[in-house]
N, C-alpha and C positions, 0 to 999 in steps of 0.2 A: 503495500498499499502505499502512495507518495507522499510524503513528510510537506503540511502544510508549511507555508514562508510562515505563518508566523506563530508555530512552536515557541516557546521559552525553554530560553537553557537551562539546562538538568533533565529533559524528558528523555526517557528512552524507545532507544528507535529501534534498536535490535539488540538480544540475547545472543553468544556467543560461548559456545558447549566446548575446554581444550581437553585432548586426554593423551595422553604416554604411559604404557604400560609397563615403561622400567620403576625401577629402585631406587632408592637417595637421591640423590639430586641429579640424576641422569630420568629423572620418571617427576618432575620440575616443570612445570611451563611458566614461562611471561610470555605476554604478548603485548603488539605494539601495533598504532598504526605507521602504514609507509609515508609519508610527506604531511602536508600541513592543513588540514580540512580541520571545518568549525565543529567537528568531534573530537569526541576522548572516549580513552579508553575507562570505564574503573573493575577492578574487582570485585564481583561478587560474590556468593558461597560456593564452596570445594573449588571445582577449578572451571568456575564459570565467569565471563564476565561481561560489561553491561557495554555495547558500545549510547553514549550520549549529546544533548546537543550540546557544544562547550563554549557556542558563541549565536548569536542570530541571522536568519538565512533571509539569503533575497531571489524569488525567484527570477526578476528578472536581467542579475547579472550571473546568476550561476541554475543553471534550469535539473542539472542531475551530476550527482560524485561517484566517481567509480572511486572503491576503497580498498587500499587491501593491507589485509592485515595479517602482520608474522609472526608464528607462534613461533618459542627460541628453549630447548630444552637450558639444565646447566650443567648437561656431559661436558667429558672431554675427548671428541672435540664435541661443542655443541650442534645437535643436528637442530634443523627447526623445517616450518613447512608455512605456505601464503594459501589465502584463500579471498579469494574477490569479491565485493558487494558492491550495486551496484544501487544508488537510494535518491529515487527521485522528489525533487520537491514540489506539491502543489501551488499554483497561483489562489494568492487571496486576495477580495476588493479591495486596490488599496485608495480608492477616493474614501 
């Protein structure tokens, strides 16, 4: 579903669950967003993260965001995986 451009910061737009079957440091995973977007990842319960709006959206400037999330374990060497999300912004009458 598109995100309305008037959605307030801290609105949750996606839940992301990560899993690594290794034990110890090799099984501990952290997630980051690749790039500079008006969104941020916040840890949730267990191995889950919330993707939340970090700053105001403006559909007239950007109508959709293609966000890459990188999950990386703490093993040596560290292994990582990427997932892409496309978030569409819906227009709200500005008048």
